[in-house]
C-alpha positions as CSV (number, residue, x, y, z in Angstrom):
1,M,0.0,0.0,0.0
2,K,2.9,2.3,0.7
3,N,4.4,1.7,-2.8
4,F,1.0,2.5,-4.3
5,A,0.8,5.9,-2.5
6,I,4.4,6.8,-3.5
7,T,3.8,5.8,-7.1
8,G,0.6,7.8,-7.3
9,L,2.4,10.8,-5.8
10,L,5.3,10.6,-8.2
11,A,2.9,10.3,-11.2
12,F,1.0,13.4,-10.0
13,L,4.2,15.4,-9.6
14,I,5.6,14.4,-13.0
15,G,2.3,15.3,-14.7
16,F,2.1,18.6,-12.9
17,T,5.7,19.6,-13.8
18,A,5.3,18.5,-17.4
19,C,2.5,21.0,-17.9
20,S,4.3,23.9,-16.3
21,K,4.8,27.2,-18.3
22,K,8.5,26.6,-18.4
23,S,8.1,23.4,-20.5
24,T,5.4,24.5,-22.9
25,P,6.4,26.4,-26.0
26,S,5.3,30.0,-26.2
27,K,3.0,31.3,-28.9
28,E,5.7,33.4,-30.5
29,T,8.0,30.5,-31.2
30,A,5.3,28.1,-32.3
31,S,3.8,30.6,-34.8
32,T,7.0,31.6,-36.5
33,E,7.3,29.8,-39.8
34,P,9.8,30.3,-42.6
35,A,8.6,32.9,-45.1
36,K,7.9,31.6,-48.6
37,P,10.2,33.1,-51.3
38,V,8.6,35.6,-53.5
39,Y,8.4,34.6,-57.2
40,K,10.1,37.1,-59.6
41,A,9.4,36.7,-63.3
42,P,12.5,36.7,-65.5
43,V,13.3,39.9,-67.3
44,K,12.4,39.7,-70.9
45,T,14.8,41.6,-73.2
46,S,13.7,42.8,-76.6
47,T,15.1,41.0,-79.7
48,A,17.1,43.1,-82.1
49,K,15.9,42.9,-85.8
50,A,19.5,43.3,-87.1
51,I,22.9,42.8,-85.6
52,V,26.5,43.2,-86.9
53,V,28.7,40.1,-86.5
54,N,32.2,39.3,-87.6
55,D,32.0,36.6,-90.3
56,A,34.6,34.6,-88.5
57,A,32.2,34.1,-85.6
58,A,29.3,33.2,-87.9
59,K,28.6,29.7,-89.2
60,K,28.0,28.6,-92.8
61,D,25.2,26.3,-93.9
62,I,25.3,23.7,-96.6
63,S,24.3,26.2,-99.3
64,G,27.0,28.7,-98.3
65,R,24.8,31.3,-96.4
66,Y,26.1,32.7,-93.2
67,Y,24.1,32.6,-90.0
68,Y,24.5,33.4,-86.4
69,D,22.6,32.1,-83.4
70,L,22.0,34.5,-80.5
71,E,19.8,33.7,-77.5
72,G,17.9,31.0,-79.3
73,K,17.2,33.2,-82.4
74,R,18.8,32.7,-85.8
75,Y,20.1,35.7,-87.8
76,W,21.0,35.4,-91.5
77,R,23.5,37.5,-93.3
78,N,22.4,40.0,-95.9
79,K,24.8,40.1,-98.9
80,K,23.9,43.7,-99.7
81,D,24.9,45.4,-96.5
82,G,26.7,42.6,-94.5
83,K,24.4,42.8,-91.5
84,Y,22.7,39.8,-89.9
85,Y,18.9,40.0,-89.8
86,L,16.4,38.0,-87.7
87,Y,14.7,35.2,-89.6
88,Y,11.3,35.9,-91.0
89,K,9.0,34.0,-93.2
90,G,9.8,34.7,-96.9
91,M,13.3,35.9,-96.1
92,F,14.9,33.6,-98.7
93,D,12.7,34.9,-101.5
94,N,14.7,38.1,-101.3
95,K,17.8,37.9,-103.6
96,D,20.0,39.6,-100.9
97,F,19.7,36.6,-98.6
98,Q,20.3,33.9,-101.3
């Protein structure tokens, strides 16, 4: 009977001290969560219609025309003025690009 009383008293004291204010987390520490990163859209730059490139940096296709790739866009050399122009539909109908 003596062991039962001591065990009950110890259980009561452990339960009482486990719920004290010192052992429970405060509201400030429990509510702080890491902030989500803000999404920033990539900056879009405008595409130039014509560029000037050294012919040594340009590549040559099978038919002998020079082209230059820049940021995923292909520029073709104009034989009249030597500039490279952004590809457009019907470009090769013009005699200066043939």
